[in-house]
LODO-255029 format. One record per residue: residue number from 1; residue in one letter; x, y, z of N, C-alpha, C in turn. Coordinates in Angstrom, 3 decimals. Example, Ala and Ser with C-alpha at 12.3 -4.5 7.8 and 13.67 -1.06 7.14 Angstrom:
<sites>
SITE   n res   n.east  n.north     n.up  ca.east ca.north    ca.up   c.east  c.north     c.up
SITE   1   A   13.190   -5.690    7.800   12.300   -4.500    7.800   13.200   -3.300    7.800
SITE   2   S   12.850   -2.250    7.080   13.670   -1.060    7.140   12.900    0.030    7.870
</sites>
This chain:
<sites>
SITE   n res   n.east  n.north     n.up  ca.east ca.north    ca.up   c.east  c.north     c.up
SITE   1   Q   17.702   -5.329  -10.526   17.355   -5.693   -9.165   16.130   -4.903   -8.727
SITE   2   V   15.135   -5.620   -8.243   13.893   -4.973   -7.814   14.138   -4.127   -6.573
SITE   3   R   13.659   -2.901   -6.613   13.717   -2.028   -5.433   12.392   -1.298   -5.328
SITE   4   L   11.812   -1.355   -4.130   10.537   -0.705   -3.854   10.734    0.213   -2.659
SITE   5   V   10.320    1.460   -2.801   10.542    2.459   -1.751    9.200    3.076   -1.369
SITE   6   E    8.726    2.723   -0.175    7.457    3.251    0.322    7.664    4.551    1.086
SITE   7   S    6.643    5.399    1.059    6.658    6.640    1.819    5.216    7.080    2.079
SITE   8   G    5.072    8.073    2.952    3.763    8.658    3.198    3.092    8.261    4.489
SITE   9   G    3.712    7.356    5.233    3.126    6.970    6.509    3.238    8.074    7.539
SITE  10   G    2.599    7.844    8.682    2.665    8.825    9.747    1.623    8.564   10.807
SITE  11   L    1.451    9.558   11.675    0.470    9.486   12.755   -0.772   10.274   12.344
SITE  12   V   -1.922    9.660   12.465   -3.174   10.309   12.077   -4.254    9.919   13.073
SITE  13   Q   -5.210   10.808   13.269   -6.313   10.522   14.181   -7.341    9.607   13.505
SITE  14   P   -8.089    8.874   14.294   -9.173    8.070   13.702  -10.096    8.931   12.851
SITE  15   G  -10.467    8.394   11.702  -11.281    9.140   10.758  -10.483    9.937    9.753
SITE  16   G   -9.194   10.029    9.965   -8.334   10.798    9.079   -7.928   10.030    7.835
SITE  17   S   -7.065   10.663    7.049   -6.629   10.095    5.766   -5.120   10.182    5.625
SITE  18   L   -4.579    9.261    4.864   -3.182    9.287    4.456   -3.095    8.734    3.035
SITE  19   R   -2.072    9.174    2.302   -1.797    8.571    1.005   -0.373    8.017    1.010
SITE  20   L   -0.270    6.725    0.821    1.031    6.074    0.727    1.468    6.022   -0.733
SITE  21   S    2.777    6.110   -0.927    3.360    5.998   -2.263    4.422    4.911   -2.252
SITE  22   C    4.600    4.285   -3.399    5.647    3.277   -3.558    6.306    3.504   -4.911
SITE  23   A    7.556    3.907   -4.880    8.328    4.088   -6.101    9.035    2.776   -6.432
SITE  24   A    8.938    2.377   -7.682    9.471    1.082   -8.110   10.646    1.264   -9.058
SITE  25   F   11.675    0.439   -8.862   12.885    0.505   -9.661   13.339   -0.910  -10.013
SITE  26   G   14.015   -1.031  -11.140   14.724   -2.262  -11.447   13.942   -3.319  -12.205
SITE  27   F   12.737   -2.990  -12.645   11.970   -3.941  -13.441   10.988   -3.152  -14.311
SITE  28   T   10.394   -3.852  -15.258    9.445   -3.207  -16.155    8.104   -3.081  -15.441
SITE  29   F    7.894   -1.903  -14.862    6.759   -1.668  -13.978    5.428   -1.990  -14.647
SITE  30   T    5.314   -1.640  -15.912    4.040   -1.803  -16.608    3.681   -3.265  -16.853
SITE  31   G    4.597   -4.160  -16.599    4.357   -5.567  -16.830    3.861   -6.349  -15.629
SITE  32   Y    3.684   -5.676  -14.509    3.390   -6.402  -13.278    2.230   -5.811  -12.493
SITE  33   A    1.432   -6.710  -11.935    0.488   -6.290  -10.921    1.265   -5.889   -9.666
SITE  34   M    0.684   -5.012   -8.887    1.311   -4.548   -7.654    0.326   -4.687   -6.502
SITE  35   M    0.876   -4.797   -5.320    0.039   -4.999   -4.140    0.516   -4.157   -2.970
SITE  36   W   -0.367   -3.938   -2.041   -0.046   -3.388   -0.719   -0.445   -4.438    0.313
SITE  37   A    0.387   -4.554    1.325    0.103   -5.441    2.444    0.520   -4.727    3.719
SITE  38   R    0.090   -5.240    4.859    0.454   -4.619    6.129    0.756   -5.684    7.167
SITE  39   Q    1.498   -5.255    8.165    1.858   -6.168    9.244    1.765   -5.456   10.569
SITE  40   R    0.913   -5.952   11.441    0.822   -5.423   12.793    1.865   -6.116   13.660
SITE  41   P    2.295   -5.485   14.736    3.289   -6.123   15.625    2.825   -7.496   16.084
SITE  42   G    3.695   -8.478   15.928    3.385   -9.827   16.384    2.478  -10.620   15.476
SITE  43   E    2.107  -10.038   14.334    1.212  -10.744   13.428    1.892  -10.975   12.073
SITE  44   G    1.255  -11.788   11.234    1.776  -12.038    9.907    1.394  -10.951    8.923
SITE  45   L    1.890  -11.095    7.713    1.608  -10.129    6.666    0.169  -10.305    6.178
SITE  46   E   -0.563   -9.204    6.112   -1.956   -9.220    5.680   -2.076   -8.481    4.352
SITE  47   W   -2.571   -9.157    3.332   -2.786   -8.513    2.047   -3.887   -7.475    2.187
SITE  48   V   -3.694   -6.300    1.587   -4.647   -5.200    1.705   -5.313   -4.881    0.380
SITE  49   A   -4.513   -4.724   -0.676   -5.072   -4.306   -1.965   -4.124   -4.706   -3.081
SITE  50   G   -4.691   -4.875   -4.279   -3.891   -5.184   -5.455   -4.434   -4.461   -6.668
SITE  51   I   -3.570   -4.282   -7.665   -3.974   -3.600   -8.886   -3.275   -4.275  -10.052
SITE  52   T   -4.013   -4.457  -11.143   -3.445   -5.107  -12.310   -2.413   -4.207  -12.985
SITE  53   S   -1.677   -4.791  -13.916   -0.543   -4.084  -14.509   -0.953   -2.789  -15.211
SITE  54   G   -2.099   -2.796  -15.868   -2.564   -1.596  -16.559   -3.378   -0.666  -15.692
SITE  55   G   -3.709   -1.122  -14.505   -4.469   -0.292  -13.577   -5.978   -0.391  -13.704
SITE  56   A   -6.453   -1.249  -14.609   -7.891   -1.274  -14.865   -8.691   -1.938  -13.755
SITE  57   T   -8.075   -2.867  -13.034   -8.803   -3.633  -12.029   -8.082   -3.552  -10.691
SITE  58   Q   -8.878   -3.358   -9.636   -8.348   -3.281   -8.284   -9.036   -4.351   -7.413
SITE  59   Y   -8.327   -4.787   -6.412   -8.852   -5.782   -5.488   -8.570   -5.311   -4.067
SITE  60   Y   -9.501   -5.599   -3.163   -9.358   -5.128   -1.792   -9.731   -6.204   -0.786
SITE  61   A   -9.033   -6.188    0.332   -9.451   -6.993    1.466  -10.762   -6.431    2.008
SITE  62   D  -11.592   -7.297    2.536  -12.877   -6.846    3.070  -12.705   -5.787    4.150
SITE  63   S  -11.628   -5.876    4.900  -11.410   -4.962    6.014  -11.164   -3.521    5.576
SITE  64   V  -10.806   -3.318    4.305  -10.504   -1.959    3.842  -11.399   -1.514    2.686
SITE  65   K  -12.229   -2.413    2.200  -13.073   -2.099    1.040  -13.962   -0.899    1.349
SITE  66   G  -14.008    0.042    0.421  -14.804    1.253    0.611  -14.068    2.369    1.306
SITE  67   R  -12.909    2.066    1.888  -12.125    3.086    2.599  -10.777    3.338    1.923
SITE  68   F  -10.190    2.304    1.359   -8.871    2.420    0.723   -9.029    2.340   -0.796
SITE  69   T   -8.145    3.050   -1.502   -8.128    3.009   -2.963   -6.697    2.850   -3.449
SITE  70   I   -6.463    1.833   -4.271   -5.141    1.619   -4.858   -5.166    2.130   -6.287
SITE  71   T   -4.137    2.883   -6.638   -3.974    3.378   -8.006   -2.506    3.274   -8.385
SITE  72   R   -2.230    3.495   -9.661   -0.841    3.475  -10.105   -0.647    4.471  -11.231
SITE  73   D    0.577    4.981  -11.313    0.975    5.883  -12.390    2.084    5.177  -13.164
SITE  74   N    1.743    4.628  -14.301    2.714    3.847  -15.068    3.722    4.707  -15.811
SITE  75   M    3.523    6.004  -15.823    4.530    6.899  -16.383    5.622    7.183  -15.353
SITE  76   K    5.225    7.219  -14.082    6.173    7.548  -13.014    6.655    6.311  -12.250
SITE  77   N    6.114    5.149  -12.561    6.466    3.903  -11.852    6.168    4.013  -10.359
SITE  78   I    4.991    4.481  -10.041    4.585    4.645   -8.651    3.207    3.993   -8.453
SITE  79   V    3.045    3.328   -7.332    1.743    2.820   -6.932    1.352    3.512   -5.626
SITE  80   Y    0.089    3.864   -5.527   -0.414    4.628   -4.382   -1.447    3.817   -3.598
SITE  81   L   -1.594    4.179   -2.332   -2.691    3.655   -1.534   -3.303    4.835   -0.783
SITE  82   Q   -4.474    5.254   -1.231   -5.211    6.304   -0.545   -6.047    5.661    0.549
SITE  83   M   -5.832    6.105    1.782   -6.506    5.515    2.925   -7.367    6.573    3.594
SITE  84   N   -8.664    6.361    3.580   -9.623    7.277    4.209  -10.326    6.592    5.366
SITE  85   S  -10.979    7.381    6.194  -11.742    6.861    7.336  -10.911    5.863    8.134
SITE  86   L   -9.698    6.260    8.450   -8.779    5.345    9.120   -9.266    4.990   10.520
SITE  87   K   -8.988    3.732   10.892   -9.369    3.201   12.192   -8.109    2.805   12.964
SITE  88   T   -8.233    2.678   14.255   -7.070    2.297   15.065   -6.532    0.942   14.622
SITE  89   E   -7.412    0.066   14.163   -6.957   -1.255   13.725   -6.203   -1.224   12.390
SITE  90   D   -6.155   -0.068   11.738   -5.344    0.073   10.535   -3.872    0.333   10.869
SITE  91   T   -3.572    0.541   12.136   -2.193    0.757   12.563   -1.346   -0.457   12.218
SITE  92   A   -0.277   -0.221   11.442    0.585   -1.312   10.982    1.729   -0.729   10.171
SITE  93   M    2.687   -1.585    9.856    3.697   -1.260    8.859    3.119   -1.662    7.511
SITE  94   Y    3.140   -0.751    6.571    2.578   -1.007    5.249    3.699   -1.227    4.236
SITE  95   Y    3.522   -2.273    3.440    4.518   -2.653    2.446    3.917   -2.681    1.050
SITE  96   C    4.742   -2.283    0.096    4.436   -2.412   -1.322    5.091   -3.720   -1.794
SITE  97   L    4.362   -4.481   -2.609    4.898   -5.759   -3.061    4.789   -5.934   -4.566
SITE  98   K    5.824   -6.513   -5.129    5.827   -7.000   -6.495    6.259   -8.467   -6.399
SITE  99   D    5.350   -9.365   -6.671    5.581  -10.798   -6.436    6.044  -10.994   -4.995
SITE 100   A    7.192  -11.599   -4.775    7.670  -11.848   -3.412    8.569  -10.736   -2.896
SITE 101   S    8.808   -9.712   -3.679    9.677   -8.617   -3.261    8.869   -7.538   -2.570
SITE 102   R    9.455   -6.950   -1.546    8.795   -5.837   -0.870    9.829   -4.831   -0.420
SITE 103   G    9.333   -3.627   -0.135   10.224   -2.571    0.306   10.452   -2.624    1.800
SITE 104   Q   10.968   -1.513    2.331   11.279   -1.441    3.757   10.056   -1.110    4.600
SITE 105   G    9.018   -0.663    3.954    7.768   -0.369    4.638    7.668    1.064    5.120
SITE 106   T    6.450    1.483    5.393    6.190    2.796    5.974    5.152    2.612    7.079
SITE 107   Q    5.426    3.217    8.235    4.587    2.995    9.413    3.364    3.903    9.385
SITE 108   V    2.220    3.316    9.607    0.972    4.059    9.766    0.465    3.830   11.177
SITE 109   T    0.251    4.912   11.902   -0.281    4.826   13.255   -1.547    5.665   13.339
SITE 110   V   -2.631    5.024   13.714   -3.914    5.706   13.856   -4.259    5.754   15.338
SITE 111   S   -4.235    6.946   15.888   -4.423    7.092   17.329   -4.905    8.498   17.640
SITE 112   S   -5.722    8.595   18.675   -6.157    9.908   19.123   -5.251   10.426   20.222
</sites>
């Protein structure tokens, strides 16, 4: 059974940084691409970043390109999202996804 556990969210000032982590359980992690998505209150799920199964290729939404970096550790079954130069519009619940499965999310709030 797929289980994804996100952590690392919190309150940060504009311009600050956070690193989100997603621990994956219940499937062969090295066989799957992984993604991060976010959801603001009252809005739909917005794809943020993706990484191929081996980690060689990353993809980013235009809104985060140059500020966010997705990586993965295939020995530890963890995918990360390093978020720099955070903006107030980055405030959202962030989810780790494997296909249609996602975790419970971790809240990121960017505010002064």
